C-alpha atoms as one frame of an Amber mdcrd trajectory, in Angstrom:
protein
  90.673 -86.275  63.396  87.506 -87.685  65.030  84.187 -85.901  64.468  81.117
 -86.711  66.573  77.818 -87.044  64.746  74.519 -88.855  64.614  72.746 -91.187
  62.234  69.930 -89.253  60.505  67.805 -92.178  59.363  64.222 -93.150  60.168
  65.038 -95.594  62.949  64.251 -95.357  66.670  67.883 -95.894  67.645  69.349
 -92.619  66.236  72.905 -93.788  66.805  75.763 -91.644  67.955  78.652 -92.135
  65.564  82.277 -91.134  65.142  83.702 -90.131  61.757  87.446 -90.342  61.260
  88.708 -87.708  58.807  92.105 -87.859  57.112  93.291 -85.080  54.809  89.749
 -83.733  54.420  88.193 -87.103  53.556  85.975 -89.262  55.763  87.794 -92.606
  55.929  86.098 -94.457  58.794  82.702 -94.551  60.487  81.823 -96.424  63.663
  79.247 -96.370  66.406  80.169 -94.343  69.452  81.179 -96.776  72.232  80.534
 -94.110  74.893  76.867 -93.661  73.998  74.726 -95.743  76.391  72.276 -96.832
  73.709  74.505 -97.108  70.623  77.226 -98.964  72.581  79.621 -98.814  69.649
  77.467-100.654  67.089  75.879 -99.507  63.846  73.512-101.543  61.659  74.316
-103.435  58.467  72.885-100.547  56.433  74.652 -97.627  58.083  77.976 -99.469
  58.163  78.129 -98.621  54.440  77.147 -94.958  54.868  80.545 -93.459  53.966
  80.636 -95.615  50.848  77.151 -94.310  50.043  78.214 -90.651  50.328  80.940
 -91.296  47.759  78.838 -93.351  45.336  79.261 -92.863  41.585  75.570 -92.014
  41.094  75.524 -89.211  43.691  73.817 -86.058  42.408  76.401 -83.279  42.648
  75.021 -80.348  40.612  71.702 -78.638  39.874  69.953 -80.101  36.832  67.098
 -79.195  34.493  64.898 -81.739  32.736  65.524 -82.093  28.981  63.538 -85.257
  28.227  59.924 -86.294  28.822  58.805 -86.528  32.435  59.815 -89.900  33.764
  62.738 -90.292  31.366  65.354 -89.184  33.903  67.117 -87.058  31.270  68.684
 -83.845  32.581  71.284 -81.205  31.789  73.584 -79.581  34.301  72.840 -75.945
  35.144  74.253 -73.433  37.619  72.715 -72.671  40.997  71.856 -69.166  39.755
  70.021 -70.612  36.770  68.169 -73.068  38.983  67.162 -70.442  41.534  66.107
 -67.980  38.828  63.857 -70.528  37.125  62.398 -71.696  40.419  61.771 -68.123
  41.597  60.003 -67.190  38.374  57.806 -70.304  38.450  56.893 -69.872  42.124
  55.955 -66.200  41.634  53.796 -67.072  38.629  52.017 -69.875  40.479  51.313
 -67.680  43.510  50.054 -64.837  41.291  47.751 -67.061  39.215  46.663 -69.801
  41.623  47.592 -68.634  45.104  50.206 -70.009  47.452  48.140 -73.079  48.352
  48.832 -74.446  44.867  52.342 -75.214  46.201  52.840 -78.462  48.141  56.113
 -78.749  50.125  56.368 -82.542  50.361  58.783 -83.435  53.160  59.588 -87.041
  54.089  61.605 -88.979  56.616  64.842 -89.232  54.640  66.413 -87.462  57.592
  64.886 -86.986  61.039  66.998 -83.940  61.849  65.449 -80.926  63.542  67.391
 -78.613  61.213  67.554 -80.423  57.880  64.666 -82.881  58.106  61.103 -83.703
  58.967  61.261 -83.141  62.731  61.799 -79.421  62.721  62.150 -76.192  60.844
  63.425 -77.056  57.355  61.813 -74.642  54.892  58.750 -73.901  57.028  59.356
 -70.146  57.318  59.891 -69.824  53.577  56.725 -71.734  52.739  54.640 -69.762
  55.205  55.693 -66.474  53.650  54.625 -67.832  50.252  51.317 -69.045  51.729
  51.978 -72.622  50.591  49.812 -75.527  51.703  50.805 -77.267  54.899  52.079
 -80.839  54.741  50.813 -83.510  57.127  53.556 -86.093  57.597  51.299 -89.003
  58.545  53.184 -91.809  56.834  54.866 -93.324  59.892  53.063 -93.271  63.205
  49.868 -91.244  62.916  47.353 -93.973  63.765  49.305 -95.436  66.672  50.137
 -92.024  68.114  46.471 -91.038  67.974  45.450 -94.229  69.737  48.027 -93.829
  72.481  47.082 -90.190  72.973  43.488 -91.216  73.530  44.534 -93.605  76.283
  47.583 -92.024  77.921  47.408 -88.401  76.788  50.695 -88.878  74.918  52.336
 -91.304  72.517  55.433 -91.261  74.743  56.007 -94.205  77.036  58.794 -96.306
  78.483  62.456 -95.532  78.356  63.582 -98.504  76.206  66.672 -98.946  78.393
  64.272-100.086  81.123  63.561-103.270  79.162  66.610-104.580  81.024  64.455
-104.536  84.184  61.475-106.436  82.740  60.530-110.008  83.609  58.137-110.493
  80.684  58.733-108.830  77.309  56.154-108.745  74.516  57.615-107.786  71.124
  54.315-106.971  69.461  54.378-106.365  65.721  58.024-105.339  65.783  61.109
-106.962  64.268  63.690-105.642  66.708  66.739-107.282  65.151  66.031-105.580
  61.816  64.385-102.292  62.844  66.108-100.867  65.914  68.441-103.683  66.931
  70.081-101.797  69.819  67.089-102.590  72.033  68.087-106.262  71.820  71.057
-105.670  74.130  68.699-104.528  76.872  66.442-107.503  76.171  69.484-109.764
  76.553  70.238-108.104  79.890  66.683-108.868  80.992  66.930-112.477  79.825
  70.098-112.906  81.836  67.937-112.054  84.842  65.219-114.535  83.911  62.944
-112.551  81.585  60.683-114.411  79.129  60.386-112.988  75.592  57.343-113.417
  73.352  57.113-112.268  69.715  53.634-111.525  68.329  53.695-111.023  64.565
  52.029-112.211  61.345  55.532-113.159  60.153  58.034-115.361  61.951  60.839
-112.827  61.706  64.487-113.165  62.688  63.435-111.603  66.015  60.705-114.224
  66.470  63.340-116.905  65.875  65.241-115.603  68.899  62.218-115.253  71.196
  61.188-117.829  73.799  57.750-118.030  72.207  56.175-116.920  68.934  52.481
-116.231  68.324  51.424-115.993  64.674  48.633-113.410  64.743  46.219-112.745
  61.885  46.920-109.242  60.485  44.688-106.535  61.939  43.461-108.442  64.996
  45.833-107.028  67.624  43.160-105.207  69.626  41.217-108.449  69.998  44.319
-110.236  71.315  44.907-107.471  73.857  41.329-107.880  75.114  41.722-111.666
  75.240  44.895-111.422  77.318  43.178-109.027  79.709  40.260-111.456  79.943
  42.687-113.992  81.410  44.137-111.345  83.749  40.636-110.746  85.115  39.998
-114.476  85.413  43.192-114.659  87.500  41.975-111.672  89.561  45.355-110.091
  88.816  44.203-106.563  87.978  45.866-103.851  90.076  42.841-102.462  91.906
  44.832 -99.731  93.620  46.302 -98.419  90.365  42.902 -98.671  88.661  41.252
 -96.652  91.422  43.925 -93.978  91.700  45.129 -93.519  88.116  42.437 -94.567
  85.600  38.938 -93.623  84.505  36.190 -95.594  82.754  37.299 -98.914  84.211
  33.913-100.523  84.855  32.695-100.003  81.297  35.979-101.199  79.838  35.887
-104.226  82.117  32.661-105.274  80.409  34.374-104.952  77.024  37.133-107.288
  78.241  34.606-109.806  79.567  33.003-109.797  76.118  36.221-111.197  74.638
  36.765-114.668  76.131  39.780-116.646  74.996  37.846-118.948  72.657  36.328
-116.001  70.776  39.682-114.250  70.518  41.307-117.437  69.205  38.822-117.510
  66.330  39.499-113.859  65.521  43.303-113.892  65.771  44.138-117.383  64.515
  46.202-117.985  67.675  45.333-121.221  69.518  43.219-120.675  72.633  45.746
-122.563  74.762  48.525-120.169  73.716  46.391-117.101  74.509  45.452-118.530
  77.883  49.079-119.421  78.657  50.376-115.943  77.779  47.484-114.294  79.613
  48.314-116.280  82.723  51.996-115.339  82.429  50.994-111.683  81.986  48.772
-111.875  85.059  51.568-113.242  87.230  54.624-111.348  85.964  55.662-107.856
  87.014  57.084-105.882  85.430  55.919-106.588  81.873  57.339-104.463  79.032
  55.588-104.222  75.660  57.412-103.056  72.551  54.870-102.080  69.875  56.155
-100.069  66.916  55.018 -98.628  63.624  54.287-101.713  61.553  51.645-102.761
  64.049  49.443 -99.719  63.339  49.578 -99.630  59.543  46.154-101.160  58.997
  42.540-100.043  59.173  42.315-100.686  62.916  45.796 -99.428  63.751  44.778
 -96.660  66.129  42.431 -98.931  68.034  45.128-101.599  68.225  47.603 -99.290
  69.985  44.883 -97.725  72.086  43.843-101.136  73.360  47.380-102.467  73.884
  48.087 -99.330  75.917  45.354-100.314  78.370  47.226-103.482  79.399  49.705
-101.813  81.810  46.818 -99.731  83.115  44.978-102.893  84.159  48.038-104.734
  85.468  49.553-101.636  87.105  52.807-102.094  85.199  53.156 -98.338  84.784
  54.041 -98.088  88.476  57.124-100.305  87.962  60.384 -99.320  86.211  60.626
-101.872  83.406  56.854-101.989  82.921  54.590-100.337  80.347  54.513 -99.799
  76.583  57.308 -98.436  74.378  56.054 -97.048  71.055  58.021 -93.808  70.745
  59.969 -91.540  73.059  59.320 -88.448  70.907  56.736 -87.145  73.357  59.472
 -86.799  75.964  61.367 -84.387  73.663  60.531 -80.742  74.371  62.564 -78.766
  71.876  61.087 -75.438  70.797  59.871 -76.303  67.295  58.211 -73.087  66.125
  56.363 -73.560  62.834  56.158 -69.739  62.515  52.506 -69.633  61.552  52.681
 -65.902  62.321  54.317 -65.541  58.901  51.155 -66.756  57.161  49.006 -63.988
  55.700  45.933 -66.224  56.155  45.138 -69.816  57.185  45.987 -72.423  54.550
  44.870 -75.960  53.822  46.711 -79.077  54.930  47.539 -81.791  52.395  48.077
 -85.352  53.585  51.342 -87.082  52.729  49.814 -90.487  51.971  47.078 -88.907
  49.821  49.557 -87.617  47.260  47.865 -89.451  44.390  44.393 -88.025  45.034
  45.294 -84.567  46.397  47.856 -83.592  43.761  45.301 -82.807  41.053  45.000
 -79.058  41.803  48.618 -78.579  42.901  50.810 -76.613  40.506  54.170 -76.975
  42.272  55.337 -80.074  44.122  58.551 -79.544  46.076  59.961 -82.867  47.289
  62.697 -83.116  49.892  63.916 -85.974  52.083  61.308 -88.109  50.327  60.892
 -90.565  47.473  57.111 -90.855  47.093  57.241 -93.047  43.986  59.033 -95.653
  46.080  57.328 -95.127  49.431  53.774 -93.812  49.128  50.483 -95.687  48.556
  48.910 -95.974  45.106  52.205 -95.583  43.266  50.654 -95.970  39.801  48.271
 -93.054  40.372  51.150 -90.950  41.709  53.151 -91.697  38.577  50.266 -90.500
  36.404  50.022 -87.253  38.372  53.765 -86.598  38.254  53.654 -86.903  34.458
  51.423 -83.796  34.191  53.063 -81.045  32.167  51.288 -78.375  34.216  52.910
 -79.622  37.443  56.219 -77.929  38.237  58.232 -80.414  40.302  61.410 -79.633
  42.214  63.269 -82.447  43.960  66.113 -81.929  46.425  67.996 -85.229  46.394
  71.224 -87.126  46.764  70.549 -89.911  44.236  68.540 -90.413  41.001  65.417
 -91.982  42.501  62.222 -92.784  40.613  60.813 -89.485  41.890  63.815 -87.566
  40.537  63.041 -88.940  37.078  59.849 -86.826  37.059  61.447 -83.575  38.300
  61.687 -80.370  36.299  64.539 -79.112  38.476  66.819 -81.280  40.641  68.835
 -79.687  43.442  71.836 -81.556  44.930  71.466 -82.185  48.672  74.103 -82.769
  51.309  74.349 -85.942  53.372  74.821 -86.279  57.109  78.610 -86.048  57.180
  78.405 -82.693  55.371  76.041 -80.490  57.427  74.965 -79.468  60.928  71.948
 -81.080  62.554  70.255 -81.702  65.885  68.641 -85.069  66.607  66.537 -86.823
  69.221  65.919 -90.547  68.944  62.337 -91.778  69.025  63.670 -94.920  70.717
  65.831 -93.459  73.477  66.180 -90.470  75.805  69.152 -88.605  74.297  69.729
 -85.485  72.245  72.541 -85.732  69.703  74.485 -83.159  67.733  75.822 -83.790
  64.245  78.906 -81.789  63.340  79.875 -81.736  59.649  82.959 -83.855  59.109
  83.818 -82.972  55.506  83.002 -80.376  52.882  80.068 -81.218  50.604  81.066
 -82.703  47.242  80.373 -80.870  43.998  77.806 -78.119  44.548  75.632 -79.902
  47.136  73.879 -77.641  49.635  72.127 -78.364  52.904  68.373 -77.946  53.088
  68.675 -74.889  55.310  71.213 -73.214  53.019  69.110 -73.948  49.937  66.127
 -72.123  51.431  68.315 -69.229  52.587  69.624 -68.783  49.042  66.189 -69.132
  47.477  64.726 -66.547  49.864  67.511 -64.122  48.956  66.983 -64.767  45.245
  63.285 -63.961  45.633  64.065 -60.744  47.503  62.439 -61.785  50.765  63.304
 -59.525  53.695  61.978 -61.450  56.735  65.086 -61.665  58.985  64.333 -65.149
  60.371  64.699 -66.641  56.883  68.426 -66.066  57.141  69.095 -67.534  60.588
  72.199 -69.713  60.504  72.103 -73.388  61.421  73.709 -72.651  64.795  71.161
 -69.915  65.493  68.344 -72.303  64.599  69.796 -74.924  66.936  69.970 -72.388
  69.781  66.310 -71.564  69.196  65.335 -75.252  69.310  67.061 -75.657  72.670
  65.397 -72.567  74.172  62.044 -74.062  75.212  62.762 -73.710  78.917  61.410
 -77.193  79.624  63.008 -78.831  82.693  64.106 -81.814  80.592  66.514 -79.503
  78.732  67.934 -77.610  81.691  71.692 -77.377  81.363  71.727 -78.710  77.791
  73.338 -76.005  75.676  74.519 -76.031  72.096  78.105 -75.578  73.248  77.787
 -78.635  75.473  76.217 -80.714  72.699  78.899 -79.728  70.198  81.591 -80.641
  72.701  80.113 -83.913  74.018  78.149 -85.082  70.942  75.143 -86.320  72.957
  73.396 -85.613  76.251  70.665 -87.516  78.055  67.620 -85.363  78.652  66.839
 -84.667  82.293  64.823 -87.748  83.140  65.654 -90.114  85.996  67.184 -93.561
  85.542  65.207 -95.734  85.859  62.248 -93.773  84.494  58.616 -94.721  85.236
  56.769 -91.962  83.345  53.208 -92.582  84.561  53.724 -94.020  88.039  52.066
 -90.951  89.547  49.637 -90.015  86.772  49.112 -89.304  83.082  49.252 -86.130
  80.949  45.475 -86.148  80.397  43.037 -83.459  81.635  42.060 -85.680  84.570
  45.587 -86.956  85.176  44.284 -90.490  84.629  44.604 -93.184  81.989  41.415
 -93.117  79.883  39.873 -96.483  79.126  37.637 -96.439  76.038  33.980 -96.192
  76.967  30.867 -97.591  75.331  29.349 -95.127  72.870  32.605 -93.285  72.178
  33.892 -93.036  68.617  36.639 -95.576  69.142  35.489 -98.449  71.298  38.129
-101.240  71.315  37.547-103.380  68.273  39.481-105.177  65.626  39.566-105.149
  61.863  39.051-108.526  60.263  38.744-108.044  56.505  36.903-111.101  55.294
  38.601-112.509  52.233  35.334-114.109  51.167  34.028-110.657  50.222  36.884
-109.962  47.835  38.286-111.589  44.699  41.674-111.168  46.346  41.962-113.732
  49.144  45.514-113.193  50.451  46.485-110.605  53.077  49.742-108.909  52.050
  52.127-107.617  54.739  55.131-105.515  53.626  57.739-105.471  56.439  60.979
-103.537  56.570  64.043-104.916  54.843  67.222-105.830  56.697  69.310-104.172
  53.965  67.328-101.042  53.023  65.786 -98.349  55.229  62.569 -97.274  53.555
  64.029 -96.651  50.073  67.367 -95.348  51.342  70.241 -97.579  50.184  67.930
 -99.057  47.523  70.583 -98.222  44.920  73.617 -99.386  46.922  75.233-102.152
  44.845  76.462-104.265  47.769  73.217-104.020  49.739  71.227-104.819  46.593
  73.432-107.874  46.087  72.753-109.022  49.634  69.029-108.411  49.262  68.903
-110.491  46.062  65.755-110.444  43.920  62.449-109.571  45.608  60.563-112.525
  47.046  57.056-113.075  48.321  56.668-115.485  51.238  53.812-117.907  50.613
  52.522-120.603  52.929  52.773-124.123  51.526  48.987-124.558  51.455  48.466
-121.353  49.473  51.263-122.255  47.058  49.805-125.721  46.459  46.341-124.289
  45.817  47.821-122.103  43.056  50.294-124.604  41.656  53.251-122.406  42.605
  56.795-123.682  42.990  59.678-122.370  45.045  61.595-119.705  43.116  58.852
-119.167  40.549  58.339-115.605  39.261  54.814-114.394  40.048  52.528-111.375
  39.779  51.224-110.064  43.099  48.190-108.048  42.069  44.854-106.434  42.871
  42.738-103.679  41.343  45.397-101.055  42.093  48.262-102.655  40.236  50.887
-105.370  40.484  54.506-106.088  41.266  56.727-109.045  40.426  58.538-111.279
  42.893  59.856-114.809  43.261  57.928-117.271  45.411  59.519-118.466  48.629
  57.403-121.258  50.078  57.690-120.822  53.808  56.133-121.586  57.161  57.118
-118.075  58.270  53.629-116.951  57.211  50.313-118.623  57.963  47.840-119.737
  55.329  46.068-116.695  53.918  48.999-114.359  54.635  51.802-113.424  52.231
  54.726-111.061  52.798  57.142-109.066  50.657  59.647-106.505  51.921  59.381
-102.778  51.263  62.244-100.465  50.306  63.170-101.369  46.740  63.337 -98.710
  44.075  60.646 -99.456  41.489  62.940 -98.836  38.516  65.488-101.267  39.950
  62.834-103.934  40.509  61.514-106.511  38.021  58.532-105.078  36.199  59.350
-101.543  37.389  57.174-101.687  40.518  57.434-102.440  44.232  54.655-103.440
  46.687  53.256 -99.896  46.878  51.695-100.540  43.495  49.050-102.638  45.287
  48.633-100.399  48.369  45.489 -98.274  48.184  44.977 -94.795  49.625  42.946
 -95.899  52.617  42.892 -94.281  56.051  43.288 -96.085  59.339  40.670 -95.517
  62.014  42.667 -92.711  63.651  45.074 -90.025  62.529  44.641 -90.757  58.804
  47.422 -93.312  59.097  48.164 -95.435  55.997  47.223 -99.062  55.430  50.433
-100.635  54.144  49.715-103.926  55.939  46.017-103.994  55.096  45.903-105.211
  51.513  44.210-108.107  49.816  45.955-109.543  46.761  46.116-112.572  44.527
  49.260-114.284  43.265  49.486-115.565  39.721  52.363-117.171  37.854  53.962
-114.904  35.267
C-alpha cells in the first residue's frame, strides 16, 4: 500500500513523499516523482527518516523525572498519571502566579499547520489558561521584517521561475545543502545560458558549483547591494519606467547608492573592486536576474537591513516585471490559510515572550512547555539556558521523540508521534504547493500527536470550550476555509486524494509586475531620516579581545538538531571541525586536526581544526546541529552565541559572533 505524505522538516522544499506500507509497517520511503518541485528526490537526511522513526532510543511512553535535573533519569508512568500531575501543577501555577507564568515554547521541529509551528497546535488550550504568547523569531524574523519594509511582504518569486533567469545570485545560501531541489531549476537555467554567482563568507559545496564565487565579509551584505547598484547607475541601466510607475522614494535612495562607490564597498566587504564592478556590470546588462537570499544571510546585527537593501535591486533594475526576475526569500506570504489564533479565548491581553530570549526571559516563568523544539541545542546563550532549566521551581514538560539535552531537564516527558503517524497540512516556504500528510502507520508505544495530547489534557482539566476538541480533519477544514482566491477549489477531500495541489497562482508567476502589497501599491525605497536607512554592520575586531568572526552554517547531515542522534548520520558527520584560514592558524600555531577551544565571554565549545581556504582570514566556521551531550566537551556552537537582537524583528545573531581559538 502506498500512502502520500509530506516531509515536516524546517526546509523550504517541503517534499511530497510516498510511504510504502506492508503488513502495517512502513518499509519504504521515496520522494514523489509526480510532484513538480520534489521530482522524486529526498535529501540525504530524510532518506533515513523511516529508520529514524524505528530507532532504539525513541521515546515511547510518558515519563517522570527521578534524578536531578539534567541527569536524564526517568521512570515510566501512565498517561493518566502524567495528565493528572500536569493538570495539578498547571492549576496551582495559574492560581498562584497567573497564566502568564506559563511559557508554551514551540519550535520548528515540524512545520505542520496542525501539529507544528505554522498553525494551531495548542493555541486554544493556552489561551484559555491565559498563558504567555510565544514569538517564534528564531528563523526569519529579521529578513522578513526587512522585506516587508520594502515590498510590503516577505513573499517573492516562485522558485520554479529560476529556470527562466539569465543571471542567478545565490546570496548567503548553500542551496545544495539547504533546499537542494532548487538546483534542478538552476540547472535548467544554466542549460539556457544562465550565469550563477555564489556570495557567501564560506566557499560552500554550492559555491564550488557556481560560475563565480565572491567571499564576502560577514555582515556587509547591504553594502555590497549598494555597490552593485552603484555600477547599475553608472551603466545607466536602471529601469526608469518601473521606477516611475511602481516605486517611491527613489531620488533619496539614489543618493544613498551614489554614496557607495565600488572602491568604498570593496573595503567594507573584502571583495575585490574589480569583482564588484564585473558583477555590477553583468547585473546591469542581464534580464531577468533572480536572487536567492535565505535565512542564514539575515542572522546578524544588520540582517533586516541586508534583506531590505537586497530587495531594492529588482526595483531598480525592473526585474520584478519579468518572470524569472526578483528575490526569493520565502513563499510563505503567498499562503493564505485561515490560521486563527483564537485570541477571543483570552480573558485579557497577555505578554509575549521571545523564543531566542529564553535564557533571560525564563526567570519569572514557572512552567516551560517545550514542543517541536530542543532549545539546549538550538537557542542562543546555551549555558545560561542550562542554568535556568536546572531551577527546582520551574516545572518543565517536554513533548519529544528522542532523549535530547532539553529532555534531560524535564519533569514530565510526553511521547510524540512522527510524521508517518499523524495527520498534517503543509505549505512549503520554498514553493507554491499545499501538501497533505496522511498517517501511514499506527504510532508506536503510547505516542500521541500534538493535537491529541492537548485534546486529552483539556478533557482531564475539565475544560468545556467546544473548539478544544475539534478533530484533526475538522481543523484542516477550518484552515482551508479562508476564502482567498489562491485556495479556490482546494478542498480537504481533494488534498487527501491527490496528496498535493498547487495554489492558484499562474505559471510563470511575476508577483509584483503590476504593483506591491504596500499602502501605496509601490515598492518603498528606504529614505534618509527613517529608522532603517540602508547600512551595514562591520564589527571591528580591534575593539574586542576576540578577533575572529564565527559563522555557524547548516550541516549536510543534520537539520537543526534533528537527526543529531542518528548513528549513521553522526558517522558521516564525523567529529566537529572549525574551518580556519591558513594565516589565522599560523598566527596561533595551530595544526590541521588539532583539538581546540572556540571561546568568548559566553562560553566555549570544542572542535578539530581544519585549515582551509574555504574561509577568509578573520573568519572561522563550524556547523550547527549537533547535540551538546553528544559533542566533545558537552557543548555546541550555541555556547558562544549571545542573546543579541538584529536590527529588525528581534532576529537572532547566530552569524554575528567574535571568538578566539586556543589549543586544548
